C-alpha positions as CSV (number, residue, x, y, z in Angstrom):
1,X,9.2,-20.2,-1.8
2,X,10.3,-17.6,-4.0
3,X,7.0,-17.2,-5.7
4,X,5.4,-17.1,-2.1
5,X,7.8,-14.3,-1.2
6,X,7.2,-12.5,-4.5
7,X,3.3,-12.5,-4.1
8,X,3.6,-11.4,-0.4
9,X,6.1,-8.5,-1.6
10,X,3.8,-7.3,-4.3
11,X,0.8,-7.3,-1.9
12,X,2.6,-5.5,0.8
13,X,4.3,-2.9,-1.7
14,X,0.7,-2.1,-3.2
15,X,-0.5,-1.5,0.5
16,X,2.6,0.8,0.8
17,X,1.8,2.4,-2.4
18,X,-1.9,3.1,-1.2
19,X,-0.5,4.6,2.1
20,X,1.8,6.8,-0.1
21,X,-1.3,7.9,-2.2
22,X,-3.3,8.9,0.9
23,X,-0.4,10.9,2.3
24,X,0.2,12.7,-1.2
25,X,-3.6,13.5,-1.5
26,X,-3.7,15.0,2.1
27,X,-0.7,17.1,1.4
28,X,-1.4,18.3,-2.3
29,X,-5.0,18.0,-2.8
30,X,-6.8,18.6,0.5
31,X,-6.5,22.2,1.5
32,X,-5.2,23.0,5.0
33,X,-7.8,25.2,6.6
34,X,-8.2,26.9,10.3
35,X,-11.1,24.5,11.2
36,X,-11.9,21.5,9.4
37,X,-14.8,21.5,7.0
38,X,-16.7,19.3,4.7
39,X,-15.2,19.1,1.1
40,X,-17.6,20.2,-1.4
41,X,-17.0,19.6,-5.1
42,X,-18.5,21.1,-8.1
43,X,-18.2,20.3,-11.8
44,X,-15.9,22.4,-14.0
45,X,-16.3,23.6,-17.6
46,X,-15.6,20.2,-18.8
47,X,-17.9,18.6,-16.5
48,X,-15.2,17.1,-14.1
49,X,-15.9,17.3,-10.5
50,X,-13.3,19.7,-8.9
51,X,-12.7,20.9,-5.3
52,X,-14.6,23.9,-4.6
53,X,-14.5,24.4,-0.8
54,X,-13.6,22.8,2.6
55,X,-10.5,21.2,3.8
56,X,-8.8,19.8,6.9
57,X,-7.2,21.5,9.8
58,X,-3.4,20.9,10.2
59,X,-4.0,19.1,13.7
60,X,-6.2,16.8,11.8
61,X,-3.8,16.0,9.1
62,X,-1.0,15.2,11.5
63,X,-3.2,13.0,13.5
64,X,-4.3,11.1,10.3
65,X,-0.5,10.9,9.7
66,X,0.6,9.6,13.1
67,X,-2.5,7.6,14.1
68,X,-3.5,6.0,10.7
69,X,-0.6,6.3,8.0
70,X,2.4,5.6,10.2
71,X,1.0,2.5,11.9
72,X,-0.3,1.4,8.5
73,X,3.4,1.8,7.2
74,X,4.9,0.0,10.4
75,X,2.5,-2.9,10.0
76,X,3.2,-3.4,6.4
77,X,6.9,-3.5,6.9
78,X,6.8,-5.7,9.9
79,X,4.3,-8.1,8.1
80,X,6.9,-8.2,5.3
81,X,9.7,-9.2,7.6
82,X,7.6,-11.6,9.7
83,X,5.7,-13.0,6.8
84,X,9.0,-14.2,5.1
85,X,9.9,-15.7,8.4
86,X,6.4,-17.4,8.5
87,X,6.9,-18.7,5.1
88,X,10.3,-19.9,5.5
89,X,9.3,-22.3,8.4
90,X,6.6,-24.0,6.1
91,X,7.7,-27.6,5.8
92,X,5.8,-28.5,2.7
93,X,5.0,-26.6,-0.4
94,X,1.3,-26.8,0.2
95,X,1.9,-25.1,3.6
96,X,3.9,-22.4,1.8
97,X,0.8,-21.7,-0.5
98,X,-1.7,-21.8,2.5
99,X,0.7,-19.4,4.6
100,X,1.1,-17.0,1.6
101,X,-2.9,-16.9,1.3
102,X,-3.0,-16.3,4.9
103,X,-0.6,-13.3,4.8
104,X,-2.5,-11.9,1.7
105,X,-5.7,-12.2,3.9
106,X,-4.2,-10.2,6.6
107,X,-3.0,-7.6,4.2
108,X,-6.4,-7.3,2.9
109,X,-8.2,-7.3,5.9
110,X,-8.5,-3.4,6.5
111,X,-10.5,-3.0,3.4
112,X,-12.8,-5.7,4.0
113,X,-13.6,-4.5,7.6
114,X,-14.3,-1.2,6.0
115,X,-16.5,-2.7,3.4
116,X,-18.5,-4.6,5.9
117,X,-18.8,-2.0,8.8
118,X,-19.1,1.3,7.1
119,X,-22.6,2.6,6.1
120,X,-23.9,2.1,2.6
121,X,-23.8,6.0,2.3
122,X,-20.3,6.2,3.2
123,X,-19.4,3.5,0.7
124,X,-21.4,5.3,-2.2
125,X,-19.7,8.7,-1.2
126,X,-16.2,7.0,-1.1
127,X,-17.0,5.6,-4.6
128,X,-18.2,8.8,-6.1
129,X,-15.1,10.9,-4.9
130,X,-13.1,12.2,-8.1
131,X,-9.8,11.1,-8.7
132,X,-7.1,13.6,-7.7
133,X,-4.5,13.8,-10.6
134,X,-1.0,14.3,-10.0
135,X,0.4,17.8,-11.0
136,X,2.6,17.2,-13.9
137,X,2.6,20.4,-16.0
138,X,5.8,19.2,-17.8
139,X,4.4,15.8,-18.6
140,X,7.6,14.0,-17.5
141,X,5.7,11.8,-14.9
142,X,3.6,10.5,-17.6
143,X,6.6,9.8,-19.8
144,X,8.4,7.9,-17.0
145,X,5.4,5.5,-15.9
146,X,6.6,2.6,-17.8
147,X,10.2,3.0,-16.2
148,X,8.5,3.3,-12.8
149,X,6.6,0.0,-13.4
150,X,9.8,-1.7,-14.3
151,X,11.5,-0.3,-11.3
152,X,8.9,-1.6,-8.9
153,X,9.2,-4.9,-10.3
154,X,13.1,-4.9,-9.8
155,X,12.3,-3.6,-6.3
156,X,10.1,-6.8,-5.7
157,X,12.5,-9.0,-7.1
158,X,15.3,-7.7,-5.0
159,X,13.2,-7.9,-1.7
160,X,12.7,-11.5,-2.8
161,X,16.3,-12.3,-3.4
162,X,17.3,-10.8,0.0
163,X,14.6,-13.0,1.7
164,X,15.6,-16.1,-0.1
165,X,19.3,-15.4,1.0
166,X,18.6,-14.4,4.4
167,X,15.9,-16.8,5.7
168,X,16.5,-20.7,6.2
169,X,13.9,-22.5,4.4
170,X,12.6,-25.2,6.7
171,X,13.8,-28.7,5.7
172,X,16.1,-27.6,2.8
173,X,19.9,-26.8,2.9
174,X,21.4,-23.9,1.0
175,X,20.2,-20.8,-0.8
176,X,21.3,-19.0,-3.6
177,X,24.3,-18.3,-1.5
178,X,25.6,-20.2,1.3
179,X,24.9,-19.0,4.9
180,X,27.7,-18.7,7.3
181,X,26.6,-19.9,10.9
């Protein structure tokens, strides 16, 4: 059960990280302009593509945040909580594996729908988009990356531990700590 909780937690946390990355990109790298216009990129002196012109209106950025990113965040959190409950009522280990696979399938469904329904031109443009680098003139973030990865691992372990203590496992008595009824 702990392994299924861990896999589910990692998938949900990855989805949350992707949501944060989109928010960061919208705030820091896509200029806020009066009227939304197409983003155009040009190569710089090193041959790297850099944003040359275009941007999004404040209204569009707010709509993306409220209509796309906020529901994505809330669904991920709800899926984590309900997913733990869903896994906890699995009577056998085989069912836990099947249910964990189903949860990962649900988490990844948005990307599968985009890949299937978007036009090839859109997928090609999305793949060709240059990466947006985090602004870190001091180099502190680069030095902290190994620590950040370890902290993410600890956070996942903590979420799993809370899930193991909080949810009753179907057909099993006891957990790491006794539950009071």
